[in-house]
N, C-alpha and C positions, 0 to 999 in steps of 0.2 A: 649201289644202292640199295638200303636196306628195301624190304617191301613193308606199306604200307599198312594197319589193320584197317580189316573192312570191317565196317560198322553199318548195322542194318536197324534201321530205326520202325520199332512198332507204336501201336498204340492199343491200349485197355482202357475201358470206362467202367466195368462195374465192380464186384467186390471182392474182398479179401481170397474169401474160397477159389474162387474164378481164378484170379490171379495167379493161384498157386498153379491149380489143373492147366493154367497154358502153360506151364516149364516146359512139359515133357518137348511140348511141340517147338516152342522156340529152341533149346537146344538143339533139338533135330535139324533146325535152319541153322542157327550157329553150325554145327559142325560137318554140313555139306558144304558148305560155304567158306567153312573156315574162320569164323567172324565172329564176332562181339554185338549182342544184339543189345543196343540204346531204346531202353523201353518208357514209354511215356502214360503215365497216369490220367486220366481224365477226371477230376473232383466232382465232386456235388454236383452226382447228376442224380435228377430223382429215381427214387426205388421203389419197388411195388413186387412183394415176394406171393404173396398169395390174400385172400380177405382175412382180417382180422391178425396177421401177423407182424408181430412187436420186432423190430430192431435195434440195437443200440447205437449203429451209426444214424447221427441227426446233424443238421445243421445248428446254430446258436437258439435258431428260433424255433426248434425240434421237426423240422420236414424229415422224412425218412432218405437219405440218400444213399445210393453205392457204396462213395469214400469220401471222407471228410480229410482235411488236413490235419487231424491228430492220426488219424488212422495210418496216413502215408505215412509222416517220420516215423511210427511204431515200423513199419515194413521194410522202411527202406535199408535200414541195416544187412536186414536178412537178404533182400534181393539184389544187392550191391557185394554179399559175398560170396554170390554164386561165378564160378569160372566163364562161365559164359556171357557174363552181363557185364557189357560197358559201363553202365550208367542207368538211375531210377530218377528220373525225373516227372516234375509236372506239367501236363499235357497244356499247351497253349499256344494250338493251331499250327503248330510245326508240322512238316510234309514228312509222312509216314509211306514206310514199303509194306510191311503187313498191317489188317487193319482184324486186331482180334475180335472186335464187335460184328463183323461181319455176318457172322453165323445167327445173330438174333436180328437179321431182317429178311435171312433165307428160311425154306422150311427143311431143319436136320432134326425134328422131332422132338425139341426142346420142351416141354421141362424132361422128358424121358429118354433111356438112353445111359449115357455115361458122360456126364459133365467133360472128362478130359477128352472126347470124343468130338465134341461139337465144333469146336476151333479145327481141326482137323477133318470135318465133313467139308468144312466151308472152303477150306484151302488144304487140298494134299498134299503141299509141301509142308506142313506142318505135322503131317505123319508120322507116329512114334511108337516105341515099347513102353507102352505103360508100366511093363511090371518090372523094369527099371527102375531103380534108387536115382531121383533127380536133385536129391537135395543131399549133398554128402557134409554133414556137419563139420567134420573132422577137419576138412578144407576149408571148410566158412571161418571157423577159430583160427587158423593159421594164417588165414588173410585179414584179419581183423584184428590181430596181435598189433600193440599190446592190453586192447583195452578188454582182451577176451582172453579167458586160458582153461585149461580141460578141466579145472577143478569149478567150475562152474556149476553143475551137473549133480556134484556129488550131495547137496541137499538131499534129492529124489532118489540115489540110486538105489537100486533094488526095490524101490516100491511103487503105489500106481498112482499114476495120474489119469483124475476123470475132469470131464466136460459135458454140461447139456444147456444145450439154450432152449428157449421154450420156442424155437422152428423148428421141423421137420423132425417131431418126434414120432413114436410109435408107443399110442396111449395107454398100451397092454402092459409097457415094462415099467418097471422099478427098480431102484437100486440100492433100496434097503439093505438086502442081502449082502453089499459091500462093509457095513456097520461090523459084520461076524468073523470076515477075512484078515487073517495074520497080517497083514503087511498094512506100512500106513498108507492114509488116502489122502492126496493131495486134490485140490480142485484149480482149474486155470478157465479163466472165464471174468465173468462182471460181479460188482459185487451183489448184484441183485439175482444173479442165476447161481452165485455161492449160495445166498438166505435161503432160496427155495432147495435147493440139495442137500444143503446141511438138514433144512429139518426131515431129510429121511435117511439120511446118515452123519450123526452128530459127532462121531470122530474126526471127519473131511476135516484140514486143515486148508486154507485160501495159499495161492499161489503168487503173490506179487514178485510184476517182471518191470524190468527199463523198456525193453523193447520185445520184439517180436522174434530176433534172433537170439535172444535169452531164453526164450518161451521154445523155440527150437534145440536147444540146449538141452532144457529138463527133458522135452519128452523124450529127446531120443536116449535120457539116461536112464530112464526109468524103465523097473520090471514089463511094466504094462501099461499101454493107454488103453482106455475104453471110454464112447461118448457118442454121441448119435450124429449126426451130416452137421459139418460145424467150421470154420476156419481149422481150429486145432486142431479134427481126423487131418483134415487136407495136408497137415503140419505132419503127422505122423506116416500118414499116405507115403507123402512124397520122400520122408526118410527110407521108407520101410522099416521100420521101427516096429515092437510084439504091440498090435492092435487088437481091438476087438469094437465092430461098428454094429452101434443101434440102427437099423436098417427103416427109414422111414415109410412109412404103412400106404403113404399117397402121392410121394413123388420118389421113388428107390432109384435114385439117378446117379449115387455114390456106391461103389461096392468096391471093396479093400481087391488087390490084385499084385499078385509078385510074394515073395515070400513074407512070412509073418502076420499075415492078413486073412482076418477070420471076422465074422457077422453073425448076427442073430436075429430073431426077428418072433422067438416066444422068448419068455420069461425061462422055461427049463435050459431052452440054448443058454442064454447071457451066463444063468449060474454055472450050467457045466464048466461052459469055456473059461469065465475067468477063474475056476477053481483047478482043471486043468492046467493051464497056463503059470498060474503063480507058485505051482509045485518046484 
């Protein structure tokens, strides 16, 4: 008799970036038990980041939430492309074996340290080597065929992708120097973020996407990703693609780990790194 696949149900309730940063721990559990993860996402939970923070993920009534249905639908193809994920579904009181929100009810040094490690501190079984790649975009494309192919990322191949949100910034940094770099600059993010970014980098071109799997393909295809602490950077970090992070001055809980990862805290460092990495 063929052995049945072991399925481990898990629940997550916060935002997109934290979802990506939970993947290292989830894969570790799946590997240990030779299992796949049935991941449930709790939608429309109240969100508070810090006083004055603006976030584009809202309800129809304009209230900040950690994830809404639109964001769930956008990220679902990416999550379900991973070989250790059985399915990604909306949480509706299902019984789970792993509660990824447990760390938020414990003292694990939030908002300091490394976002990926918060779930690991709360549940040691989730401990993992965060220097490893956790999203293999080539495997993801093969799993999603024929809806995707390896040519999807050709638009940005050899160029720069940038992202800068209004949150978690280092206000001493500006990106105007990218205007004078020889490569094309594509911007991933909201139209409001793009408008603000383009006021400093007029040559920047907006990068439209159908979903976040397509975004991941673009980021993996670029010569370099640069941006602040955001969902886009989480994707670059998960794929270990060449990436440069603007370190947040007041909540530095995202730091690159593993190959091709760099970060900066000063303008001089930002400009030097980009110059060296696009040679």
